[in-house]
Backbone as a chain_set.jsonl record, in Angstrom:
{"seq": "MIKTEKFEDGIIRCAWCSSSEIYIKYHDEEWGYPVENDTRLFEKLCLEGFQAGLSWITILKKREAFRLAFDNFDINKLIHYDETDIDRLLKNEGIVRHRGKIEAVINNAHRAKELIAECGSIAAFVWQFEPQHPENRIPTFIAKSEESTALSKALKKRGWKFVGPTTMYAFMQSMGMVNDHGIECGAYQKSQRLRAEFKRPKLKQ", "coords": {"N": [[2.896, 19.523, 10.913], [0.896, 16.726, 11.035], [-2.626, 17.472, 11.476], [-4.854, 16.475, 14.219], [-7.507, 15.713, 15.679], [-10.426, 15.637, 18.265], [-13.098, 13.422, 17.895], [-16.217, 11.963, 18.009], [-16.363, 9.826, 20.007], [-14.374, 10.038, 21.14], [-11.79, 9.843, 20.757], [-8.381, 11.059, 19.897], [-7.783, 11.283, 16.891], [-6.206, 11.11, 13.402], [-7.14, 13.885, 11.23], [-7.359, 13.647, 9.129], [-9.067, 11.12, 8.628], [-12.091, 11.727, 8.893], [-14.119, 12.063, 7.301], [-15.609, 9.439, 6.988], [-17.13, 6.606, 7.806], [-15.96, 4.439, 7.009], [-13.542, 5.314, 6.474], [-12.054, 5.414, 8.898], [-12.251, 3.291, 9.954], [-10.362, 1.793, 8.705], [-7.775, 3.738, 9.24], [-7.921, 2.865, 12.067], [-7.404, 0.7, 12.069], [-5.392, -0.443, 9.819], [-3.989, 1.389, 8.86], [-0.828, 2.554, 8.737], [0.491, 0.384, 10.038], [2.816, -2.211, 10.684], [3.162, -4.355, 8.041], [4.095, -7.677, 6.943], [3.181, -9.903, 4.993], [3.07, -11.413, 1.679], [1.198, -11.483, 0.368], [-0.927, -9.23, 0.545], [0.919, -7.212, 0.931], [1.115, -6.594, -1.72], [-1.182, -6.681, -2.701], [-1.643, -4.247, -1.786], [0.058, -2.58, -2.982], [-0.938, -2.625, -5.73], [-3.753, -1.439, -5.271], [-2.695, 1.191, -5.017], [-1.617, 1.713, -6.855], [-4.342, 1.937, -8.833], [-5.125, 4.299, -7.328], [-4.297, 6.463, -8.535], [-4.421, 9.635, -9.477], [-6.913, 9.476, -8.064], [-9.292, 9.517, -5.347], [-7.983, 8.42, -1.887], [-10.285, 7.597, -0.648], [-12.025, 6.322, -2.543], [-10.92, 3.955, -3.531], [-10.949, 2.537, -0.761], [-13.584, 2.538, -1.044], [-14.07, 0.535, -2.731], [-13.095, -1.884, -2.069], [-13.422, -4.472, -1.586], [-14.961, -5.164, -3.443], [-13.22, -4.575, -6.198], [-11.147, -7.335, -4.536], [-12.758, -9.239, -5.046], [-12.686, -9.412, -7.595], [-10.425, -9.555, -8.789], [-8.992, -12.518, -7.426], [-8.47, -11.944, -5.027], [-6.275, -11.365, -5.139], [-4.017, -12.673, -5.832], [-1.174, -13.915, -6.728], [-0.467, -16.319, -8.236], [-2.962, -16.957, -9.22], [-3.325, -14.419, -10.654], [-1.414, -14.217, -12.772], [-2.314, -15.676, -14.7], [-3.595, -14.812, -16.264], [-5.144, -13.629, -18.85], [-6.212, -11.655, -22.306], [-9.059, -12.336, -22.261], [-9.514, -12.275, -19.835], [-8.853, -9.24, -19.061], [-10.938, -8.14, -20.584], [-13.334, -9.252, -19.401], [-12.952, -7.678, -16.978], [-13.205, -4.823, -17.741], [-15.47, -4.146, -17.868], [-16.777, -4.563, -15.324], [-18.43, -2.766, -12.903], [-17.701, -2.653, -10.609], [-14.874, -1.902, -9.926], [-12.163, 0.643, -10.698], [-12.292, 0.93, -14.192], [-9.937, 0.967, -15.792], [-7.533, 0.355, -18.544], [-4.953, -0.138, -18.2], [-4.089, 0.171, -15.99], [-5.507, -2.255, -14.827], [-4.094, -3.946, -16.724], [-1.688, -3.906, -15.693], [-1.807, -4.926, -13.533], [-2.027, -7.485, -13.689], [0.615, -7.53, -14.801], [2.682, -6.744, -12.783], [2.236, -8.901, -11.5], [3.203, -10.967, -13.05], [6.244, -9.928, -12.78], [6.246, -9.718, -9.891], [6.705, -12.518, -8.999], [8.509, -13.284, -10.313], [10.139, -11.28, -8.576], [10.35, -12.233, -5.815], [11.435, -15.012, -6.536], [13.937, -14.169, -6.718], [14.547, -12.321, -4.464], [13.47, -13.606, -1.85], [11.254, -13.556, -0.755], [7.951, -10.446, -1.191], [8.259, -8.754, 0.935], [10.659, -8.767, 1.793], [11.964, -7.534, 0.212], [10.697, -4.9, 0.045], [11.275, -4.087, 2.548], [13.456, -3.049, 2.609], [14.021, -0.443, 2.137], [13.389, 0.82, 3.973], [13.612, 4.433, 5.586], [16.187, 5.509, 7.332], [16.689, 5.363, 11.24], [13.946, 6.054, 11.712], [12.673, 6.32, 14.631], [13.499, 8.952, 15.176], [11.663, 10.672, 13.273], [9.774, 12.973, 12.178], [6.172, 12.626, 11.925], [4.803, 13.693, 8.627], [3.117, 15.07, 5.668], [3.784, 14.427, 3.281], [4.292, 14.417, -0.498], [6.575, 12.759, -1.791], [9.261, 11.065, -1.101], [12.742, 10.51, -0.297], [13.244, 7.705, 0.193], [10.943, 6.466, -1.003], [10.805, 7.153, -3.826], [13.803, 6.037, -4.668], [12.937, 3.277, -4.246], [10.312, 3.437, -5.43], [12.369, 3.329, -8.225], [13.381, 1.023, -8.23], [11.421, -1.133, -9.031], [10.91, -0.344, -11.327], [12.915, -0.899, -13.045], [12.349, -2.946, -12.434], [10.521, -3.931, -13.907], [8.331, -3.201, -13.342], [5.002, -1.837, -13.059], [2.853, 1.625, -12.659], [3.738, 2.914, -10.655], [4.64, 4.927, -9.448], [7.182, 7.401, -7.689], [5.192, 9.186, -5.967], [2.941, 7.563, -5.263], [4.523, 5.091, -4.297], [5.537, 6.253, -1.994], [2.977, 6.481, -0.618], [2.259, 3.599, -0.229], [3.966, 2.845, 1.443], [3.652, 3.866, 3.798], [1.149, 3.177, 4.439], [1.455, 0.42, 4.652], [3.029, 0.404, 6.952], [5.638, 0.828, 6.373], [6.801, 3.505, 7.05], [5.772, 5.991, 10.032], [2.808, 8.069, 10.133], [1.247, 8.976, 11.661], [-0.652, 11.292, 12.967], [0.911, 12.819, 16.146], [-0.208, 13.168, 18.272], [-2.306, 11.651, 17.555], [-4.434, 8.725, 18.619], [-3.254, 6.169, 17.309], [-0.868, 6.39, 17.18], [1.142, 6.052, 18.933], [0.781, 2.635, 19.419], [1.302, 2.072, 16.279], [4.315, 2.697, 16.695], [4.985, 1.243, 18.368], [3.912, -1.123, 17.373], [5.765, -1.09, 14.963], [8.253, -1.177, 17.005], [8.23, -3.708, 17.736], [8.649, -5.563, 15.062], [10.174, -7.283, 13.427], [12.077, -7.568, 10.859], [11.647, -8.707, 7.898], [14.068, -10.716, 5.995], [16.32, -10.412, 2.916], [17.002, -13.062, 0.762], [19.645, -14.852, 0.969]], "CA": [[2.676, 18.727, 11.637], [-0.071, 15.755, 10.828], [-3.521, 17.874, 12.287], [-5.318, 15.856, 14.26], [-8.943, 16.182, 16.326], [-11.428, 14.511, 18.685], [-13.764, 12.358, 17.166], [-17.263, 12.024, 18.752], [-16.017, 8.868, 20.677], [-13.542, 10.826, 22.282], [-10.745, 9.575, 20.614], [-7.704, 11.751, 19.347], [-7.194, 10.703, 15.503], [-5.605, 11.719, 12.251], [-8.007, 14.964, 10.759], [-7.969, 13.205, 7.352], [-10.035, 9.972, 8.337], [-13.078, 11.858, 9.833], [-15.307, 11.586, 6.591], [-16.114, 8.344, 6.171], [-16.337, 5.709, 9.308], [-14.963, 2.934, 6.445], [-12.097, 6.284, 6.642], [-12.116, 6.067, 10.649], [-11.501, 1.694, 10.401], [-8.931, 1.471, 8.298], [-6.87, 4.809, 9.646], [-7.499, 2.61, 13.286], [-6.961, -1.373, 11.879], [-4.345, -0.847, 9.437], [-2.73, 2.315, 8.412], [0.447, 2.691, 9.543], [1.081, -0.868, 10.935], [3.798, -2.91, 9.708], [3.209, -5.498, 7.078], [4.989, -8.87, 5.757], [2.368, -11.099, 4.365], [3.11, -10.663, 0.587], [-0.46, -11.055, -0.903], [-1.099, -7.97, 1.428], [1.299, -6.181, 0.168], [0.69, -7.271, -3.339], [-2.975, -6.015, -2.668], [-1.45, -2.606, -1.409], [1.061, -2.209, -4.548], [-2.153, -2.836, -6.634], [-4.662, -0.65, -5.041], [-2.713, 2.739, -4.318], [-1.5, 2.06, -8.733], [-5.232, 2.276, -9.301], [-5.749, 5.156, -6.431], [-3.296, 7.439, -8.855], [-5.343, 10.458, -10.141], [-8.089, 9.538, -7.963], [-9.269, 9.898, -3.952], [-8.084, 6.924, -1.79], [-11.664, 6.592, -0.235], [-12.689, 5.942, -3.423], [-10.491, 2.747, -4.333], [-11.374, 2.031, 0.038], [-15.076, 1.567, -0.841], [-14.277, -0.563, -3.886], [-11.716, -2.464, -2.153], [-14.095, -5.859, -1.767], [-15.013, -5.47, -5.425], [-11.42, -5.402, -6.367], [-10.876, -7.963, -3.928], [-13.29, -10.059, -5.041], [-12.465, -9.506, -9.502], [-8.737, -10.034, -8.782], [-8.831, -13.422, -6.727], [-8.085, -11.574, -4.064], [-4.837, -10.606, -5.158], [-3.196, -14.159, -5.677], [-0.376, -13.789, -7.591], [-0.174, -17.272, -8.959], [-3.597, -16.815, -10.386], [-3.069, -13.79, -11.592], [-0.086, -14.467, -14.186], [-2.623, -16.448, -15.854], [-4.912, -14.019, -16.282], [-5.444, -13.109, -20.267], [-7.649, -10.559, -22.822], [-10.841, -12.507, -22.036], [-9.986, -11.344, -17.895], [-9.184, -7.934, -19.47], [-11.943, -7.607, -21.08], [-14.234, -9.487, -18.097], [-12.158, -6.488, -15.79], [-13.638, -3.466, -17.997], [-16.519, -4.124, -17.816], [-16.181, -4.261, -13.938], [-19.267, -1.867, -12.533], [-17.489, -2.463, -9.071], [-14.079, -1.535, -10.178], [-11.873, 1.266, -11.523], [-12.021, 0.396, -15.043], [-8.843, 1.655, -16.722], [-7.03, -0.952, -19.038], [-3.796, 0.585, -18.486], [-4.219, -0.118, -14.422], [-5.688, -3.599, -14.852], [-2.761, -4.877, -17.5], [-0.346, -3.287, -14.475], [-1.923, -5.62, -12.179], [-0.947, -8.666, -14.058], [2.517, -7.384, -15.564], [2.845, -6.845, -11.835], [1.523, -10.292, -10.941], [4.577, -12.024, -13.225], [7.466, -9.425, -12.148], [6.124, -9.995, -8.394], [7.61, -13.582, -9.404], [10.707, -12.873, -10.485], [10.925, -10.655, -7.282], [10.468, -13.397, -5.237], [12.615, -16.066, -6.62], [15.601, -13.498, -6.73], [14.983, -12.377, -3.173], [12.634, -14.791, -1.1], [9.129, -12.506, -0.579], [7.747, -8.896, -1.774], [8.483, -7.785, 1.887], [12.124, -8.552, 1.775], [12.509, -6.466, -1.003], [10.425, -3.625, -0.34], [11.517, -3.309, 3.214], [15.307, -2.736, 2.431], [13.786, 0.738, 2.007], [12.764, 1.815, 5.403], [14.252, 5.392, 6.19], [17.298, 5.152, 8.702], [16.505, 6.155, 12.577], [12.524, 5.996, 11.883], [12.459, 6.617, 15.613], [13.438, 9.96, 15.475], [11.436, 11.118, 12.037], [8.592, 13.504, 12.638], [5.831, 12.911, 10.847], [4.412, 14.701, 8.167], [2.015, 14.725, 4.97], [4.691, 14.88, 1.76], [4.424, 13.666, -1.601], [7.119, 11.786, -2.095], [10.614, 10.569, -0.275], [14.119, 10.01, -1.286], [13.176, 6.533, -0.137], [10.017, 6.445, -2.229], [11.802, 7.421, -4.986], [14.059, 4.921, -4.581], [11.768, 2.116, -4.112], [10.07, 3.499, -7.29], [13.033, 3.491, -9.484], [14.064, -0.125, -8.399], [10.907, -1.207, -9.221], [10.866, 0.12, -12.616], [13.983, -0.979, -13.216], [12.111, -4.671, -12.78], [9.401, -3.976, -15.335], [7.122, -2.984, -12.584], [4.139, -0.454, -13.553], [2.115, 2.524, -11.845], [4.966, 2.43, -9.135], [5.838, 6.057, -9.148], [7.623, 8.103, -6.298], [4.378, 9.381, -5.112], [2.215, 5.696, -5.212], [5.098, 4.228, -3.533], [4.998, 6.918, -0.848], [1.514, 6.247, -0.315], [1.871, 2.326, 0.026], [4.773, 2.627, 2.315], [2.428, 4.659, 4.768], [-0.005, 2.208, 4.174], [1.962, -0.864, 5.265], [3.887, 0.636, 7.884], [7.194, 1.161, 6.563], [6.574, 5.452, 7.926], [4.823, 6.086, 11.166], [2.62, 9.062, 9.352], [0.097, 9.453, 12.082], [-0.264, 12.641, 13.805], [1.448, 12.467, 17.485], [-1.754, 13.104, 19.169], [-3.504, 10.617, 17.525], [-4.631, 7.331, 18.974], [-2.689, 5.221, 16.818], [0.546, 6.639, 16.831], [2.099, 4.601, 19.616], [0.398, 2.024, 18.767], [2.673, 2.388, 15.296], [5.153, 3.028, 17.084], [4.842, -0.064, 19.452], [4.121, -2.65, 16.447], [7.255, -1.005, 14.607], [9.648, -2.174, 17.153], [8.581, -5.071, 17.164], [8.44, -5.773, 14.202], [10.906, -8.788, 12.504], [12.307, -6.909, 9.356], [12.382, -9.478, 6.591], [15.66, -10.568, 5.387], [16.9, -11.284, 1.375], [17.157, -14.347, 0.067], [21.074, -15.141, 0.093]], "C": [[1.525, 17.834, 11.017], [-1.144, 16.553, 11.675], [-4.301, 16.366, 13.064], [-6.827, 16.853, 14.936], [-9.677, 14.967, 16.668], [-12.451, 14.357, 17.983], [-15.217, 12.639, 18.049], [-17.328, 10.848, 20.497], [-14.899, 9.409, 21.579], [-12.22, 10.482, 21.674], [-9.843, 10.349, 19.752], [-7.267, 10.719, 17.542], [-7.157, 11.782, 14.604], [-6.814, 12.725, 11.906], [-8.852, 14.155, 9.438], [-9.328, 11.704, 7.624], [-11.788, 10.487, 8.5], [-14.324, 12.036, 8.678], [-16.168, 10.828, 6.438], [-16.259, 7.428, 7.453], [-15.812, 4.56, 8.697], [-13.667, 3.641, 6.481], [-11.519, 5.69, 8.37], [-11.82, 4.262, 10.744], [-10.642, 1.206, 9.767], [-7.657, 2.239, 8.78], [-6.924, 3.168, 11.306], [-6.747, 1.496, 13.37], [-5.688, -1.514, 10.664], [-3.494, 0.434, 8.902], [-1.406, 2.609, 9.345], [1.174, 1.699, 10.07], [1.573, -1.685, 9.918], [3.682, -4.082, 8.894], [4.489, -6.404, 6.505], [4.633, -9.569, 5.097], [2.875, -10.585, 2.906], [1.819, -10.38, -0.599], [-1.204, -9.826, -0.193], [-0.884, -6.895, 1.091], [1.427, -5.786, -1.889], [-0.921, -6.381, -3.291], [-2.708, -4.142, -2.306], [-0.765, -2.147, -2.771], [-0.064, -1.877, -5.758], [-2.728, -1.538, -6.444], [-4.043, 0.886, -4.506], [-1.864, 2.966, -5.798], [-3.039, 2.132, -8.851], [-5.736, 3.866, -8.626], [-5.244, 6.472, -7.697], [-4.664, 8.392, -9.505], [-6.903, 10.438, -9.331], [-7.979, 9.509, -6.394], [-8.703, 8.725, -3.615], [-9.256, 6.403, -1.437], [-11.973, 5.887, -1.112], [-12.529, 3.945, -3.999], [-10.994, 1.665, -2.555], [-12.603, 1.84, -0.294], [-15.216, 0.486, -2.176], [-13.285, -1.775, -3.525], [-12.411, -3.839, -2.459], [-14.37, -5.736, -3.177], [-13.839, -5.883, -6.263], [-11.098, -7.043, -6.143], [-11.483, -9.546, -4.96], [-12.996, -10.619, -7.417], [-10.985, -9.82, -9.971], [-8.596, -10.996, -7.914], [-8.032, -13.074, -5.836], [-6.496, -11.575, -3.706], [-3.639, -11.673, -5.284], [-2.188, -14.411, -6.997], [-0.435, -14.708, -8.655], [-1.703, -17.473, -9.321], [-3.811, -16.136, -10.913], [-2.356, -13.822, -12.867], [-1.035, -15.469, -15.097], [-4.121, -15.958, -16.652], [-4.388, -13.387, -17.922], [-6.282, -12.019, -20.772], [-9.18, -11.254, -22.082], [-10.528, -12.115, -20.283], [-9.962, -9.943, -18.393], [-10.225, -7.398, -19.707], [-13.239, -7.636, -20.093], [-14.149, -7.948, -16.774], [-12.609, -5.305, -16.305], [-14.805, -3.765, -17.893], [-17.069, -4.42, -16.22], [-17.424, -3.319, -13.168], [-18.025, -1.348, -11.4], [-16.168, -1.846, -9.169], [-13.393, -0.022, -10.79], [-11.644, 0.367, -12.801], [-11.331, 1.536, -16.516], [-7.879, 0.956, -17.076], [-5.726, -0.958, -18.45], [-3.618, -0.023, -16.8], [-4.428, -1.378, -14.366], [-4.585, -3.988, -15.476], [-1.375, -4.564, -15.917], [-0.844, -4.116, -13.787], [-1.428, -7.157, -12.572], [0.526, -8.495, -14.466], [2.851, -7.638, -13.981], [2.99, -7.784, -11.121], [3.586, -11.099, -11.098], [5.685, -11.121, -12.761], [8.022, -9.722, -10.336], [6.984, -11.5, -8.194], [8.645, -14.072, -9.541], [10.749, -12.197, -9.326], [11.073, -11.769, -6.282], [11.082, -14.733, -5.12], [13.956, -15.532, -6.591], [15.654, -13.131, -5.279], [14.06, -12.956, -2.081], [11.093, -13.847, -0.943], [9.598, -10.91, -1.515], [8.249, -8.494, -0.407], [9.759, -7.72, 2.226], [12.626, -7.595, 1.431], [12.199, -5.029, -0.386], [10.353, -2.623, 1.004], [13.093, -3.104, 3.618], [14.646, -1.231, 2.434], [13.323, 1.843, 3.044], [13.403, 3.012, 5.717], [14.947, 4.847, 7.731], [16.81, 5.834, 9.776], [15.368, 6.421, 12.1], [12.209, 6.992, 13.114], [12.517, 8.205, 15.597], [12.799, 10.988, 14.239], [10.278, 11.852, 12.836], [7.954, 13.45, 11.308], [4.749, 13.609, 10.222], [3.819, 13.779, 6.614], [3.189, 15.726, 3.565], [4.347, 13.495, 0.743], [4.872, 12.302, -2.127], [8.387, 11.923, -0.916], [11.643, 10.105, -0.994], [13.519, 8.576, -0.727], [12.011, 5.818, -1.015], [10.407, 6.084, -3.363], [12.895, 6.401, -5.81], [13.652, 3.889, -4.74], [10.907, 1.921, -5.518], [10.867, 2.8, -8.483], [13.713, 1.627, -9.167], [12.782, -1.127, -8.729], [10.524, -1.218, -10.288], [11.756, -0.616, -13.009], [13.629, -2.951, -13.16], [11.137, -5.168, -13.851], [8.228, -3.267, -14.57], [6.111, -1.621, -13.074], [3.515, 0.412, -12.701], [3.246, 2.221, -10.367], [5.562, 3.807, -9.041], [6.066, 6.379, -7.867], [6.397, 8.161, -5.321], [3.021, 8.177, -4.614], [3.508, 4.98, -4.288], [5.198, 4.85, -1.859], [3.978, 6.444, -0.108], [1.527, 4.939, 0.602], [2.962, 1.625, 1.214], [4.019, 3.309, 3.28], [1.433, 3.239, 4.895], [0.723, 0.841, 5.17], [2.863, -0.497, 6.075], [5.294, 0.933, 8.245], [7.673, 2.643, 7.33], [5.771, 4.908, 9.177], [4.289, 7.694, 10.751], [1.45, 9.496, 10.32], [0.408, 10.467, 12.836], [0.428, 12.195, 15.77], [0.906, 12.166, 18.365], [-2.4, 11.879, 19.029], [-2.986, 9.386, 18.383], [-3.418, 6.672, 18.651], [-1.539, 5.41, 16.486], [1.073, 5.954, 17.121], [2.197, 3.951, 19.075], [1.415, 1.552, 17.578], [3.472, 2.026, 16.114], [5.902, 1.587, 17.735], [5.225, -1.788, 18.282], [5.426, -1.862, 15.677], [8.185, -1.405, 15.066], [9.055, -3.424, 17.879], [8.93, -5.798, 16.11], [9.417, -6.66, 13.246], [11.49, -8.492, 11.467], [12.623, -8.115, 8.169], [13.528, -9.399, 5.479], [15.704, -11.099, 4.101], [17.066, -12.347, 1.381], [18.802, -14.237, -0.229], [21.798, -16.451, -0.63]], "O": [[1.046, 18.546, 10.135], [-0.803, 16.493, 12.856], [-4.273, 15.294, 12.458], [-7.126, 18.039, 14.797], [-9.764, 13.882, 16.094], [-12.776, 15.342, 17.32], [-15.208, 13.627, 18.783], [-17.955, 10.979, 21.548], [-14.737, 9.038, 22.742], [-11.331, 11.027, 22.328], [-10.344, 10.481, 18.636], [-6.576, 9.715, 17.368], [-7.68, 12.893, 14.696], [-7.807, 12.265, 12.469], [-9.997, 14.047, 8.997], [-10.26, 11.46, 6.857], [-12.669, 9.668, 8.24], [-15.468, 12.146, 9.118], [-17.273, 11.067, 5.95], [-15.321, 7.573, 8.237], [-15.271, 3.689, 9.378], [-12.649, 2.95, 6.517], [-10.32, 5.744, 8.644], [-11.111, 3.928, 11.693], [-10.073, 0.183, 10.147], [-6.576, 1.65, 8.789], [-5.875, 2.539, 11.451], [-5.859, 1.188, 14.166], [-5.071, -2.576, 10.582], [-2.32, 0.289, 8.561], [-1.314, 2.834, 10.552], [2.299, 1.887, 10.532], [1.144, -1.903, 8.785], [4.393, -4.98, 9.346], [5.484, -6.037, 5.88], [5.451, -10.138, 4.376], [3.117, -9.38, 2.833], [1.566, -9.706, -1.599], [-2.318, -9.608, -0.67], [-1.605, -5.914, 0.911], [1.736, -4.962, -2.75], [-1.384, -5.533, -4.055], [-3.422, -3.167, -2.544], [-1.283, -1.29, -3.486], [0.055, -0.948, -6.557], [-2.42, -0.588, -7.164], [-4.69, 1.63, -3.77], [-1.441, 4.094, -6.054], [-2.936, 3.248, -9.361], [-6.557, 4.556, -9.229], [-5.959, 7.473, -7.681], [-5.703, 7.88, -9.922], [-7.864, 11.102, -9.719], [-6.84, 9.479, -5.927], [-8.665, 7.841, -4.47], [-9.561, 5.229, -1.647], [-12.268, 4.728, -0.818], [-13.306, 3.12, -4.48], [-11.314, 0.482, -2.669], [-13.004, 0.773, 0.17], [-16.206, -0.172, -2.499], [-12.764, -2.501, -4.371], [-12.075, -4.405, -3.499], [-13.758, -6.45, -3.972], [-13.534, -6.948, -6.8], [-10.871, -7.853, -7.042], [-10.842, -10.509, -5.381], [-13.108, -11.634, -8.106], [-10.531, -10.182, -11.056], [-7.799, -10.525, -7.102], [-6.96, -13.657, -5.672], [-5.813, -11.697, -2.688], [-2.498, -11.468, -4.869], [-2.488, -15.006, -8.032], [-0.46, -14.318, -9.822], [-1.742, -18.532, -9.947], [-4.497, -16.415, -11.896], [-2.85, -13.415, -13.918], [-0.569, -16.001, -16.104], [-5.095, -16.434, -17.236], [-3.336, -12.762, -18.053], [-7.019, -11.413, -19.994], [-10.097, -10.646, -21.53], [-11.457, -11.671, -19.607], [-11.007, -9.318, -18.212], [-10.575, -6.326, -19.212], [-13.997, -6.688, -19.884], [-15.004, -7.463, -16.033], [-12.535, -4.409, -15.464], [-15.141, -2.604, -17.661], [-18.297, -4.457, -16.285], [-16.698, -3.05, -12.211], [-17.542, -0.221, -11.28], [-16.131, -0.967, -8.309], [-14.23, 0.579, -11.463], [-11.014, -0.688, -12.728], [-11.725, 2.252, -17.437], [-7.09, 0.697, -16.167], [-5.375, -2.101, -18.156], [-2.708, -0.846, -16.698], [-3.504, -1.957, -13.794], [-3.824, -4.527, -14.672], [-0.415, -5.224, -15.52], [-0.011, -4.238, -12.889], [-0.643, -7.842, -11.917], [1.402, -9.356, -14.395], [3.318, -8.756, -13.763], [3.74, -7.752, -10.146], [4.494, -11.447, -10.344], [6.361, -11.854, -12.039], [9.098, -9.853, -9.754], [7.835, -11.591, -7.309], [9.407, -14.931, -9.098], [11.756, -12.606, -8.749], [12.231, -12.111, -6.045], [11.247, -15.416, -4.109], [14.964, -16.228, -6.468], [16.663, -13.503, -4.679], [14.205, -12.19, -1.129], [9.944, -14.081, -1.317], [10.594, -10.448, -2.072], [8.946, -7.503, -0.625], [10.152, -6.77, 2.903], [13.467, -6.875, 1.969], [13.05, -4.147, -0.272], [9.936, -1.47, 1.114], [13.65, -3.038, 4.714], [15.311, -0.77, 3.362], [13.042, 3.042, 3.016], [14.216, 2.617, 6.552], [14.544, 4.198, 8.696], [16.422, 6.973, 9.516], [15.521, 7.604, 11.798], [11.695, 8.1, 12.961], [11.514, 8.766, 16.036], [13.339, 12.091, 14.15], [9.882, 11.452, 13.931], [8.372, 13.792, 10.201], [3.844, 14.105, 10.893], [3.916, 12.578, 6.361], [3.309, 16.887, 3.172], [4.208, 12.29, 0.952], [4.291, 11.318, -2.585], [8.394, 12.771, -0.024], [11.586, 9.463, -2.042], [13.121, 8.09, -1.785], [12.185, 4.757, -1.615], [10.388, 4.958, -3.859], [12.915, 6.072, -6.996], [14.171, 3.364, -5.725], [10.78, 0.985, -6.307], [10.429, 2.054, -9.36], [14.489, 1.14, -9.99], [13.222, -2.276, -8.684], [9.69, -2.088, -10.54], [11.143, -1.447, -13.679], [14.301, -3.878, -13.61], [10.982, -6.247, -14.422], [7.266, -2.809, -15.186], [6.598, -0.538, -13.401], [3.581, -0.09, -11.579], [3.277, 1.421, -9.432], [6.719, 3.981, -8.658], [5.423, 5.883, -6.941], [6.335, 7.551, -4.254], [2.369, 8.242, -3.572], [3.081, 4.177, -3.459], [5.014, 4.205, -0.827], [4.153, 6.012, 1.031], [1.071, 4.909, 1.745], [2.939, 0.501, 1.716], [3.504, 2.242, 3.614], [1.398, 2.503, 5.881], [0.345, 0.52, 6.296], [3.84, -1.237, 5.957], [5.926, 1.145, 9.28], [8.684, 2.797, 8.016], [5.277, 3.791, 9.328], [5.099, 8.6, 10.945], [0.667, 10.339, 9.882], [1.518, 10.629, 13.344], [0.153, 11.126, 16.315], [1.144, 11.275, 19.18], [-2.908, 11.181, 19.907], [-1.852, 9.065, 18.738], [-2.544, 6.546, 19.509], [-1.026, 4.752, 15.581], [1.627, 5.126, 16.397], [3.086, 3.873, 18.226], [2.286, 0.726, 17.852], [3.415, 0.827, 16.387], [7.025, 1.113, 17.566], [5.991, -2.751, 18.27], [6.416, -2.426, 16.143], [9.071, -1.937, 14.397], [9.783, -4.016, 18.676], [9.612, -6.797, 16.338], [9.14, -6.511, 12.056], [11.48, -9.513, 10.779], [13.736, -8.312, 7.683], [13.827, -8.599, 4.592], [15.195, -12.21, 3.951], [17.437, -12.702, 2.499], [19.274, -13.738, -1.251], [22.877, -16.319, -1.208]]}, "num_chains": 1, "name": "protein.A"}
């Protein structure tokens, strides 16, 4: 079960977000709520890749710097990045300066363009991997799942980088494909409602 606690404002939240105001805002306004916008999804995929081996709060604090550095994760701009851009990014103290992860963003932008051409959208592709019968699912903290492993394999097959099963499970939590708010958390029912109202995108025929 997910541990929850009552915060100073009287709201019960997942205990993991108690360490920082930026964490609380992220928990209350984003985490676990369904996303369809491809730019937001691509950003989440990239930032989850940067998080590998680090804490999420580190990435969250740097998110605005990442957005500035990577043209707001606009795929159509990122596909034109070259070695000059990589050198520029490696000198940017506001982001995580890891060559492999930076190169993965550029590579994945190209792969995203291919995916959109094939499937219609990133959203249509990734939402295929939503667990079946999610209404019966008990929120839990696990490193990976059968579905995140399948998503990871599918993306890797298409040439994506830094999309391992653990990274993909964190992505699925973030973009609302699973609701891992604790049942007593004030955001749990909001996530359930938004997920119930959410119209799943369909693959291009």
